[in-house]
Predicted model as a PDB file, atoms N, CA, C, CB and O in Angstrom, pLDDT in the B-factor column:
MODEL        1                                                                  
ATOM      1  N   UNK A   1     -15.331  -6.643  14.518  1.00 70.00           N  
ATOM      2  CA  UNK A   1     -15.081  -7.628  13.491  1.00 70.00           C  
ATOM      3  C   UNK A   1     -13.578  -7.855  13.399  1.00 70.00           C  
ATOM      4  CB  UNK A   1     -15.668  -7.178  12.128  1.00 70.00           C  
ATOM      5  O   UNK A   1     -12.797  -6.904  13.361  1.00 70.00           O  
ATOM      6  N   UNK A   2     -13.189  -9.097  13.365  1.00 71.00           N  
ATOM      7  CA  UNK A   2     -11.769  -9.454  13.303  1.00 71.00           C  
ATOM      8  C   UNK A   2     -11.230  -9.210  11.893  1.00 71.00           C  
ATOM      9  CB  UNK A   2     -11.556 -10.936  13.717  1.00 71.00           C  
ATOM     10  O   UNK A   2     -11.962  -9.274  10.905  1.00 71.00           O  
ATOM     11  N   UNK A   3      -9.952  -8.933  11.835  1.00 80.00           N  
ATOM     12  CA  UNK A   3      -9.295  -8.725  10.541  1.00 80.00           C  
ATOM     13  C   UNK A   3      -8.003  -9.528  10.501  1.00 80.00           C  
ATOM     14  CB  UNK A   3      -9.011  -7.213  10.291  1.00 80.00           C  
ATOM     15  O   UNK A   3      -7.397  -9.801  11.537  1.00 80.00           O  
ATOM     16  N   UNK A   4      -7.594  -9.899   9.307  1.00 89.00           N  
ATOM     17  CA  UNK A   4      -6.354 -10.653   9.172  1.00 89.00           C  
ATOM     18  C   UNK A   4      -5.215  -9.749   8.697  1.00 89.00           C  
ATOM     19  CB  UNK A   4      -6.545 -11.824   8.197  1.00 89.00           C  
ATOM     20  O   UNK A   4      -4.191 -10.242   8.224  1.00 89.00           O  
ATOM     21  N   UNK A   5      -5.382  -8.448   8.818  1.00 89.00           N  
ATOM     22  CA  UNK A   5      -4.352  -7.508   8.381  1.00 89.00           C  
ATOM     23  C   UNK A   5      -3.362  -7.245   9.501  1.00 89.00           C  
ATOM     24  CB  UNK A   5      -4.982  -6.191   7.911  1.00 89.00           C  
ATOM     25  O   UNK A   5      -3.745  -7.096  10.661  1.00 89.00           O  
ATOM     26  N   UNK A   6      -2.099  -7.190   9.148  1.00 90.00           N  
ATOM     27  CA  UNK A   6      -1.041  -6.904  10.113  1.00 90.00           C  
ATOM     28  C   UNK A   6      -0.888  -5.400  10.288  1.00 90.00           C  
ATOM     29  CB  UNK A   6       0.293  -7.532   9.665  1.00 90.00           C  
ATOM     30  O   UNK A   6      -1.164  -4.622   9.374  1.00 90.00           O  
ATOM     31  N   UNK A   7      -0.456  -5.014  11.445  1.00 92.00           N  
ATOM     32  CA  UNK A   7      -0.225  -3.612  11.767  1.00 92.00           C  
ATOM     33  C   UNK A   7       1.272  -3.388  11.873  1.00 92.00           C  
ATOM     34  CB  UNK A   7      -0.948  -3.203  13.086  1.00 92.00           C  
ATOM     35  O   UNK A   7       1.979  -4.193  12.479  1.00 92.00           O  
ATOM     36  N   UNK A   8       1.765  -2.294  11.284  1.00 92.00           N  
ATOM     37  CA  UNK A   8       3.174  -1.949  11.413  1.00 92.00           C  
ATOM     38  C   UNK A   8       3.334  -0.433  11.350  1.00 92.00           C  
ATOM     39  CB  UNK A   8       4.015  -2.636  10.307  1.00 92.00           C  
ATOM     40  O   UNK A   8       2.434   0.282  10.909  1.00 92.00           O  
ATOM     41  N   UNK A   9       4.469   0.034  11.790  1.00 96.00           N  
ATOM     42  CA  UNK A   9       4.766   1.460  11.792  1.00 96.00           C  
ATOM     43  C   UNK A   9       5.478   1.836  10.504  1.00 96.00           C  
ATOM     44  CB  UNK A   9       5.619   1.843  13.016  1.00 96.00           C  
ATOM     45  O   UNK A   9       6.378   1.128  10.053  1.00 96.00           O  
ATOM     46  N   UNK A  10       5.076   2.943   9.921  1.00 95.00           N  
ATOM     47  CA  UNK A  10       5.702   3.458   8.712  1.00 95.00           C  
ATOM     48  C   UNK A  10       6.124   4.891   8.993  1.00 95.00           C  
ATOM     49  CB  UNK A  10       4.735   3.377   7.476  1.00 95.00           C  
ATOM     50  O   UNK A  10       5.289   5.737   9.313  1.00 95.00           O  
ATOM     51  N   UNK A  11       7.399   5.160   8.877  1.00 97.00           N  
ATOM     52  CA  UNK A  11       7.910   6.503   9.118  1.00 97.00           C  
ATOM     53  C   UNK A  11       8.070   7.231   7.795  1.00 97.00           C  
ATOM     54  CB  UNK A  11       9.250   6.456   9.878  1.00 97.00           C  
ATOM     55  O   UNK A  11       8.694   6.722   6.864  1.00 97.00           O  
ATOM     56  N   UNK A  12       7.499   8.428   7.720  1.00 97.00           N  
ATOM     57  CA  UNK A  12       7.542   9.235   6.504  1.00 97.00           C  
ATOM     58  C   UNK A  12       7.971  10.651   6.850  1.00 97.00           C  
ATOM     59  CB  UNK A  12       6.169   9.240   5.793  1.00 97.00           C  
ATOM     60  O   UNK A  12       7.734  11.135   7.957  1.00 97.00           O  
ATOM     61  N   UNK A  13       8.603  11.305   5.891  1.00 98.00           N  
ATOM     62  CA  UNK A  13       8.904  12.723   6.084  1.00 98.00           C  
ATOM     63  C   UNK A  13       7.580  13.490   6.069  1.00 98.00           C  
ATOM     64  CB  UNK A  13       9.888  13.260   4.974  1.00 98.00           C  
ATOM     65  O   UNK A  13       6.572  13.001   5.559  1.00 98.00           O  
ATOM     66  N   UNK A  14       7.599  14.681   6.628  1.00 98.00           N  
ATOM     67  CA  UNK A  14       6.389  15.514   6.629  1.00 98.00           C  
ATOM     68  C   UNK A  14       5.896  15.764   5.207  1.00 98.00           C  
ATOM     69  CB  UNK A  14       6.658  16.856   7.334  1.00 98.00           C  
ATOM     70  O   UNK A  14       4.693  15.747   4.947  1.00 98.00           O  
ATOM     71  N   UNK A  15       6.835  15.997   4.289  1.00 98.00           N  
ATOM     72  CA  UNK A  15       6.460  16.291   2.909  1.00 98.00           C  
ATOM     73  C   UNK A  15       5.730  15.111   2.267  1.00 98.00           C  
ATOM     74  CB  UNK A  15       7.701  16.649   2.090  1.00 98.00           C  
ATOM     75  O   UNK A  15       4.686  15.291   1.641  1.00 98.00           O  
ATOM     76  N   UNK A  16       6.275  13.912   2.421  1.00 98.00           N  
ATOM     77  CA  UNK A  16       5.643  12.723   1.837  1.00 98.00           C  
ATOM     78  C   UNK A  16       4.298  12.460   2.508  1.00 98.00           C  
ATOM     79  CB  UNK A  16       6.565  11.483   1.977  1.00 98.00           C  
ATOM     80  O   UNK A  16       3.318  12.148   1.832  1.00 98.00           O  
ATOM     81  N   UNK A  17       4.247  12.583   3.811  1.00 98.00           N  
ATOM     82  CA  UNK A  17       2.999  12.379   4.556  1.00 98.00           C  
ATOM     83  C   UNK A  17       1.909  13.319   4.041  1.00 98.00           C  
ATOM     84  CB  UNK A  17       3.228  12.604   6.071  1.00 98.00           C  
ATOM     85  O   UNK A  17       0.781  12.895   3.787  1.00 98.00           O  
ATOM     86  N   UNK A  18       2.253  14.592   3.891  1.00 98.00           N  
ATOM     87  CA  UNK A  18       1.277  15.590   3.434  1.00 98.00           C  
ATOM     88  C   UNK A  18       0.825  15.320   2.001  1.00 98.00           C  
ATOM     89  CB  UNK A  18       1.873  16.998   3.531  1.00 98.00           C  
ATOM     90  O   UNK A  18      -0.352  15.489   1.681  1.00 98.00           O  
ATOM     91  N   UNK A  19       1.746  14.903   1.141  1.00 98.00           N  
ATOM     92  CA  UNK A  19       1.383  14.609  -0.252  1.00 98.00           C  
ATOM     93  C   UNK A  19       0.480  13.389  -0.345  1.00 98.00           C  
ATOM     94  CB  UNK A  19       2.639  14.387  -1.097  1.00 98.00           C  
ATOM     95  O   UNK A  19      -0.475  13.383  -1.122  1.00 98.00           O  
ATOM     96  N   UNK A  20       0.771  12.360   0.438  1.00 98.00           N  
ATOM     97  CA  UNK A  20      -0.103  11.175   0.453  1.00 98.00           C  
ATOM     98  C   UNK A  20      -1.486  11.566   0.965  1.00 98.00           C  
ATOM     99  CB  UNK A  20       0.507  10.042   1.338  1.00 98.00           C  
ATOM    100  O   UNK A  20      -2.502  11.105   0.443  1.00 98.00           O  
ATOM    101  N   UNK A  21      -1.520  12.411   1.982  1.00 98.00           N  
ATOM    102  CA  UNK A  21      -2.800  12.881   2.507  1.00 98.00           C  
ATOM    103  C   UNK A  21      -3.606  13.624   1.458  1.00 98.00           C  
ATOM    104  CB  UNK A  21      -2.576  13.777   3.706  1.00 98.00           C  
ATOM    105  O   UNK A  21      -4.820  13.442   1.358  1.00 98.00           O  
ATOM    106  N   UNK A  22      -2.937  14.462   0.673  1.00 98.00           N  
ATOM    107  CA  UNK A  22      -3.624  15.205  -0.388  1.00 98.00           C  
ATOM    108  C   UNK A  22      -4.161  14.255  -1.457  1.00 98.00           C  
ATOM    109  CB  UNK A  22      -2.675  16.237  -1.025  1.00 98.00           C  
ATOM    110  O   UNK A  22      -5.294  14.408  -1.915  1.00 98.00           O  
ATOM    111  N   UNK A  23      -3.352  13.278  -1.853  1.00 98.00           N  
ATOM    112  CA  UNK A  23      -3.794  12.312  -2.857  1.00 98.00           C  
ATOM    113  C   UNK A  23      -4.955  11.465  -2.341  1.00 98.00           C  
ATOM    114  CB  UNK A  23      -2.632  11.409  -3.272  1.00 98.00           C  
ATOM    115  O   UNK A  23      -5.908  11.197  -3.073  1.00 98.00           O  
ATOM    116  N   UNK A  24      -4.873  11.053  -1.097  1.00 98.00           N  
ATOM    117  CA  UNK A  24      -5.952  10.253  -0.502  1.00 98.00           C  
ATOM    118  C   UNK A  24      -7.255  11.050  -0.485  1.00 98.00           C  
ATOM    119  CB  UNK A  24      -5.576   9.809   0.933  1.00 98.00           C  
ATOM    120  O   UNK A  24      -8.322  10.509  -0.773  1.00 98.00           O  
ATOM    121  N   UNK A  25      -7.165  12.320  -0.150  1.00 98.00           N  
ATOM    122  CA  UNK A  25      -8.352  13.180  -0.124  1.00 98.00           C  
ATOM    123  C   UNK A  25      -8.969  13.284  -1.508  1.00 98.00           C  
ATOM    124  CB  UNK A  25      -7.997  14.578   0.402  1.00 98.00           C  
ATOM    125  O   UNK A  25     -10.189  13.217  -1.654  1.00 98.00           O  
ATOM    126  N   UNK A  26      -8.132  13.446  -2.523  1.00 98.00           N  
ATOM    127  CA  UNK A  26      -8.637  13.521  -3.902  1.00 98.00           C  
ATOM    128  C   UNK A  26      -9.388  12.258  -4.297  1.00 98.00           C  
ATOM    129  CB  UNK A  26      -7.487  13.759  -4.876  1.00 98.00           C  
ATOM    130  O   UNK A  26     -10.351  12.316  -5.061  1.00 98.00           O  
ATOM    131  N   UNK A  27      -8.946  11.116  -3.774  1.00 97.00           N  
ATOM    132  CA  UNK A  27      -9.563   9.828  -4.099  1.00 97.00           C  
ATOM    133  C   UNK A  27     -10.675   9.454  -3.116  1.00 97.00           C  
ATOM    134  CB  UNK A  27      -8.503   8.735  -4.113  1.00 97.00           C  
ATOM    135  O   UNK A  27     -11.259   8.375  -3.216  1.00 97.00           O  
ATOM    136  N   UNK A  28     -10.967  10.347  -2.170  1.00 98.00           N  
ATOM    137  CA  UNK A  28     -11.987  10.090  -1.141  1.00 98.00           C  
ATOM    138  C   UNK A  28     -11.686   8.812  -0.365  1.00 98.00           C  
ATOM    139  CB  UNK A  28     -13.380   9.993  -1.782  1.00 98.00           C  
ATOM    140  O   UNK A  28     -12.571   7.994  -0.114  1.00 98.00           O  
ATOM    141  N   UNK A  29     -10.412   8.660   0.011  1.00 98.00           N  
ATOM    142  CA  UNK A  29      -9.955   7.501   0.775  1.00 98.00           C  
ATOM    143  C   UNK A  29      -9.241   7.975   2.036  1.00 98.00           C  
ATOM    144  CB  UNK A  29      -9.020   6.604  -0.080  1.00 98.00           C  
ATOM    145  O   UNK A  29      -8.770   9.110   2.109  1.00 98.00           O  
ATOM    146  N   UNK A  30      -9.169   7.089   3.026  1.00 97.00           N  
ATOM    147  CA  UNK A  30      -8.321   7.372   4.178  1.00 97.00           C  
ATOM    148  C   UNK A  30      -6.875   7.210   3.725  1.00 97.00           C  
ATOM    149  CB  UNK A  30      -8.656   6.427   5.395  1.00 97.00           C  
ATOM    150  O   UNK A  30      -6.613   6.592   2.693  1.00 97.00           O  
ATOM    151  N   UNK A  31      -5.949   7.752   4.479  1.00 97.00           N  
ATOM    152  CA  UNK A  31      -4.535   7.589   4.124  1.00 97.00           C  
ATOM    153  C   UNK A  31      -4.150   6.119   4.130  1.00 97.00           C  
ATOM    154  CB  UNK A  31      -3.636   8.375   5.094  1.00 97.00           C  
ATOM    155  O   UNK A  31      -3.459   5.655   3.223  1.00 97.00           O  
ATOM    156  N   UNK A  32      -4.587   5.390   5.135  1.00 95.00           N  
ATOM    157  CA  UNK A  32      -4.260   3.972   5.222  1.00 95.00           C  
ATOM    158  C   UNK A  32      -4.795   3.217   4.018  1.00 95.00           C  
ATOM    159  CB  UNK A  32      -4.818   3.372   6.509  1.00 95.00           C  
ATOM    160  O   UNK A  32      -4.085   2.409   3.419  1.00 95.00           O  
ATOM    161  N   UNK A  33      -6.046   3.479   3.664  1.00 96.00           N  
ATOM    162  CA  UNK A  33      -6.644   2.806   2.519  1.00 96.00           C  
ATOM    163  C   UNK A  33      -5.939   3.200   1.230  1.00 96.00           C  
ATOM    164  CB  UNK A  33      -8.134   3.131   2.428  1.00 96.00           C  
ATOM    165  O   UNK A  33      -5.743   2.358   0.354  1.00 96.00           O  
ATOM    166  N   UNK A  34      -5.555   4.461   1.099  1.00 98.00           N  
ATOM    167  CA  UNK A  34      -4.863   4.909  -0.108  1.00 98.00           C  
ATOM    168  C   UNK A  34      -3.490   4.247  -0.243  1.00 98.00           C  
ATOM    169  CB  UNK A  34      -4.712   6.433  -0.094  1.00 98.00           C  
ATOM    170  O   UNK A  34      -3.115   3.809  -1.330  1.00 98.00           O  
ATOM    171  N   UNK A  35      -2.747   4.176   0.856  1.00 97.00           N  
ATOM    172  CA  UNK A  35      -1.430   3.526   0.820  1.00 97.00           C  
ATOM    173  C   UNK A  35      -1.586   2.058   0.426  1.00 97.00           C  
ATOM    174  CB  UNK A  35      -0.716   3.646   2.199  1.00 97.00           C  
ATOM    175  O   UNK A  35      -0.817   1.554  -0.393  1.00 97.00           O  
ATOM    176  N   UNK A  36      -2.574   1.366   1.002  1.00 96.00           N  
ATOM    177  CA  UNK A  36      -2.800  -0.039   0.639  1.00 96.00           C  
ATOM    178  C   UNK A  36      -3.166  -0.154  -0.839  1.00 96.00           C  
ATOM    179  CB  UNK A  36      -3.916  -0.657   1.516  1.00 96.00           C  
ATOM    180  O   UNK A  36      -2.666  -1.043  -1.527  1.00 96.00           O  
ATOM    181  N   UNK A  37      -4.026   0.727  -1.334  1.00 97.00           N  
ATOM    182  CA  UNK A  37      -4.430   0.732  -2.738  1.00 97.00           C  
ATOM    183  C   UNK A  37      -3.220   0.903  -3.658  1.00 97.00           C  
ATOM    184  CB  UNK A  37      -5.452   1.849  -2.994  1.00 97.00           C  
ATOM    185  O   UNK A  37      -3.077   0.173  -4.640  1.00 97.00           O  
ATOM    186  N   UNK A  38      -2.355   1.860  -3.345  1.00 98.00           N  
ATOM    187  CA  UNK A  38      -1.172   2.124  -4.176  1.00 98.00           C  
ATOM    188  C   UNK A  38      -0.219   0.922  -4.153  1.00 98.00           C  
ATOM    189  CB  UNK A  38      -0.437   3.400  -3.685  1.00 98.00           C  
ATOM    190  O   UNK A  38       0.310   0.530  -5.193  1.00 98.00           O  
ATOM    191  N   UNK A  39      -0.005   0.349  -2.986  1.00 97.00           N  
ATOM    192  CA  UNK A  39       0.885  -0.807  -2.890  1.00 97.00           C  
ATOM    193  C   UNK A  39       0.338  -2.003  -3.670  1.00 97.00           C  
ATOM    194  CB  UNK A  39       1.094  -1.192  -1.425  1.00 97.00           C  
ATOM    195  O   UNK A  39       1.087  -2.677  -4.379  1.00 97.00           O  
ATOM    196  N   UNK A  40      -0.948  -2.266  -3.545  1.00 97.00           N  
ATOM    197  CA  UNK A  40      -1.550  -3.385  -4.281  1.00 97.00           C  
ATOM    198  C   UNK A  40      -1.480  -3.154  -5.790  1.00 97.00           C  
ATOM    199  CB  UNK A  40      -3.012  -3.586  -3.847  1.00 97.00           C  
ATOM    200  O   UNK A  40      -1.229  -4.088  -6.552  1.00 97.00           O  
ATOM    201  N   UNK A  41      -1.701  -1.915  -6.221  1.00 98.00           N  
ATOM    202  CA  UNK A  41      -1.591  -1.590  -7.651  1.00 98.00           C  
ATOM    203  C   UNK A  41      -0.166  -1.832  -8.137  1.00 98.00           C  
ATOM    204  CB  UNK A  41      -2.005  -0.118  -7.914  1.00 98.00           C  
ATOM    205  O   UNK A  41       0.038  -2.382  -9.219  1.00 98.00           O  
ATOM    206  N   UNK A  42       0.813  -1.425  -7.344  1.00 98.00           N  
ATOM    207  CA  UNK A  42       2.210  -1.624  -7.720  1.00 98.00           C  
ATOM    208  C   UNK A  42       2.550  -3.117  -7.798  1.00 98.00           C  
ATOM    209  CB  UNK A  42       3.138  -0.920  -6.714  1.00 98.00           C  
ATOM    210  O   UNK A  42       3.211  -3.558  -8.739  1.00 98.00           O  
ATOM    211  N   UNK A  43       2.103  -3.876  -6.825  1.00 97.00           N  
ATOM    212  CA  UNK A  43       2.341  -5.320  -6.836  1.00 97.00           C  
ATOM    213  C   UNK A  43       1.719  -5.949  -8.078  1.00 97.00           C  
ATOM    214  CB  UNK A  43       1.772  -5.976  -5.560  1.00 97.00           C  
ATOM    215  O   UNK A  43       2.351  -6.774  -8.737  1.00 97.00           O  
ATOM    216  N   UNK A  44       0.493  -5.570  -8.400  1.00 97.00           N  
ATOM    217  CA  UNK A  44      -0.168  -6.112  -9.593  1.00 97.00           C  
ATOM    218  C   UNK A  44       0.585  -5.752 -10.863  1.00 97.00           C  
ATOM    219  CB  UNK A  44      -1.604  -5.602  -9.682  1.00 97.00           C  
ATOM    220  O   UNK A  44       0.714  -6.584 -11.761  1.00 97.00           O  
ATOM    221  N   UNK A  45       1.085  -4.523 -10.954  1.00 97.00           N  
ATOM    222  CA  UNK A  45       1.858  -4.091 -12.123  1.00 97.00           C  
ATOM    223  C   UNK A  45       3.141  -4.913 -12.263  1.00 97.00           C  
ATOM    224  CB  UNK A  45       2.198  -2.590 -12.018  1.00 97.00           C  
ATOM    225  O   UNK A  45       3.477  -5.357 -13.361  1.00 97.00           O  
ATOM    226  N   UNK A  46       3.854  -5.113 -11.160  1.00 96.00           N  
ATOM    227  CA  UNK A  46       5.096  -5.894 -11.186  1.00 96.00           C  
ATOM    228  C   UNK A  46       4.803  -7.340 -11.586  1.00 96.00           C  
ATOM    229  CB  UNK A  46       5.800  -5.851  -9.804  1.00 96.00           C  
ATOM    230  O   UNK A  46       5.516  -7.917 -12.408  1.00 96.00           O  
ATOM    231  N   UNK A  47       3.758  -7.920 -11.007  1.00 96.00           N  
ATOM    232  CA  UNK A  47       3.427  -9.310 -11.332  1.00 96.00           C  
ATOM    233  C   UNK A  47       2.987  -9.462 -12.790  1.00 96.00           C  
ATOM    234  CB  UNK A  47       2.325  -9.820 -10.400  1.00 96.00           C  
ATOM    235  O   UNK A  47       3.242 -10.496 -13.408  1.00 96.00           O  
ATOM    236  N   UNK A  48       2.336  -8.449 -13.337  1.00 97.00           N  
ATOM    237  CA  UNK A  48       1.950  -8.495 -14.750  1.00 97.00           C  
ATOM    238  C   UNK A  48       3.185  -8.515 -15.649  1.00 97.00           C  
ATOM    239  CB  UNK A  48       1.056  -7.292 -15.103  1.00 97.00           C  
ATOM    240  O   UNK A  48       3.183  -9.152 -16.703  1.00 97.00           O  
ATOM    241  N   UNK A  49       4.232  -7.821 -15.231  1.00 97.00           N  
ATOM    242  CA  UNK A  49       5.472  -7.765 -16.009  1.00 97.00           C  
ATOM    243  C   UNK A  49       6.376  -8.974 -15.771  1.00 97.00           C  
ATOM    244  CB  UNK A  49       6.228  -6.498 -15.677  1.00 97.00           C  
ATOM    245  O   UNK A  49       6.959  -9.514 -16.711  1.00 97.00           O  
ATOM    246  N   UNK A  50       6.491  -9.398 -14.504  1.00 96.00           N  
ATOM    247  CA  UNK A  50       7.528 -10.355 -14.119  1.00 96.00           C  
ATOM    248  C   UNK A  50       7.011 -11.693 -13.629  1.00 96.00           C  
ATOM    249  CB  UNK A  50       8.370  -9.762 -13.069  1.00 96.00           C  
ATOM    250  O   UNK A  50       7.804 -12.603 -13.386  1.00 96.00           O  
ATOM    251  N   UNK A  51       5.715 -11.837 -13.477  1.00 95.00           N  
ATOM    252  CA  UNK A  51       5.158 -13.069 -12.933  1.00 95.00           C  
ATOM    253  C   UNK A  51       4.907 -12.939 -11.438  1.00 95.00           C  
ATOM    254  CB  UNK A  51       6.092 -14.244 -13.211  1.00 95.00           C  
ATOM    255  O   UNK A  51       5.275 -11.949 -10.807  1.00 95.00           O  
ATOM    256  N   UNK A  52       4.280 -13.953 -10.900  1.00 95.00           N  
ATOM    257  CA  UNK A  52       3.867 -13.947  -9.497  1.00 95.00           C  
ATOM    258  C   UNK A  52       5.059 -13.776  -8.547  1.00 95.00           C  
ATOM    259  CB  UNK A  52       3.126 -15.239  -9.170  1.00 95.00           C  
ATOM    260  O   UNK A  52       6.116 -14.381  -8.727  1.00 95.00           O  
ATOM    261  N   UNK A  53       4.859 -12.961  -7.564  1.00 95.00           N  
ATOM    262  CA  UNK A  53       5.862 -12.767  -6.514  1.00 95.00           C  
ATOM    263  C   UNK A  53       5.659 -13.870  -5.481  1.00 95.00           C  
ATOM    264  CB  UNK A  53       5.749 -11.333  -5.853  1.00 95.00           C  
ATOM    265  O   UNK A  53       4.569 -14.012  -4.927  1.00 95.00           O  
ATOM    266  N   UNK A  54       6.686 -14.636  -5.228  1.00 92.00           N  
ATOM    267  CA  UNK A  54       6.612 -15.734  -4.265  1.00 92.00           C  
ATOM    268  C   UNK A  54       6.898 -15.206  -2.870  1.00 92.00           C  
ATOM    269  CB  UNK A  54       7.604 -16.864  -4.632  1.00 92.00           C  
ATOM    270  O   UNK A  54       7.825 -14.420  -2.674  1.00 92.00           O  
ATOM    271  N   UNK A  55       6.104 -15.637  -1.906  1.00 86.00           N  
ATOM    272  CA  UNK A  55       6.365 -15.315  -0.509  1.00 86.00           C  
ATOM    273  C   UNK A  55       7.524 -16.173  -0.022  1.00 86.00           C  
ATOM    274  CB  UNK A  55       5.097 -15.537   0.371  1.00 86.00           C  
ATOM    275  O   UNK A  55       7.797 -17.232  -0.586  1.00 86.00           O  
ATOM    276  N   UNK A  56       8.198 -15.724   1.011  1.00 82.00           N  
ATOM    277  CA  UNK A  56       9.357 -16.443   1.549  1.00 82.00           C  
ATOM    278  C   UNK A  56       9.020 -17.905   1.860  1.00 82.00           C  
ATOM    279  CB  UNK A  56       9.870 -15.746   2.816  1.00 82.00           C  
ATOM    280  O   UNK A  56       9.845 -18.783   1.609  1.00 82.00           O  
ATOM    281  N   UNK A  57       7.855 -18.183   2.388  1.00 76.00           N  
ATOM    282  CA  UNK A  57       7.484 -19.540   2.772  1.00 76.00           C  
ATOM    283  C   UNK A  57       7.216 -20.427   1.565  1.00 76.00           C  
ATOM    284  CB  UNK A  57       6.264 -19.510   3.663  1.00 76.00           C  
ATOM    285  O   UNK A  57       7.204 -21.650   1.696  1.00 76.00           O  
ATOM    286  N   UNK A  58       6.998 -19.831   0.376  1.00 55.00           N  
ATOM    287  CA  UNK A  58       6.701 -20.595  -0.841  1.00 55.00           C  
ATOM    288  C   UNK A  58       7.950 -21.025  -1.588  1.00 55.00           C  
ATOM    289  CB  UNK A  58       5.829 -19.782  -1.760  1.00 55.00           C  
ATOM    290  O   UNK A  58       7.845 -21.797  -2.542  1.00 55.00           O  
ATOM    291  N   UNK A  59       9.115 -20.563  -1.199  1.00 51.00           N  
ATOM    292  CA  UNK A  59      10.327 -20.834  -1.980  1.00 51.00           C  
ATOM    293  C   UNK A  59      10.894 -22.183  -1.702  1.00 51.00           C  
ATOM    294  CB  UNK A  59      11.368 -19.805  -1.709  1.00 51.00           C  
ATOM    295  O   UNK A  59      11.913 -22.556  -2.282  1.00 51.00           O  
TER     296      UNK A  59                                                      
ENDMDL                                                                          
END                                                                             
């Protein structure tokens, strides 16, 4: 099945990597899914406070 998600490399220290792994396990998520979940939650929180974030092409 095709996806419209982009792939990129993320470099993390061992400590951060291990902590994200522990949190993902607690939430019964993969690390990738957990990172996406946290980022989307953060974006939603910022937009609730400051309004919609415009993409570069929308400016």
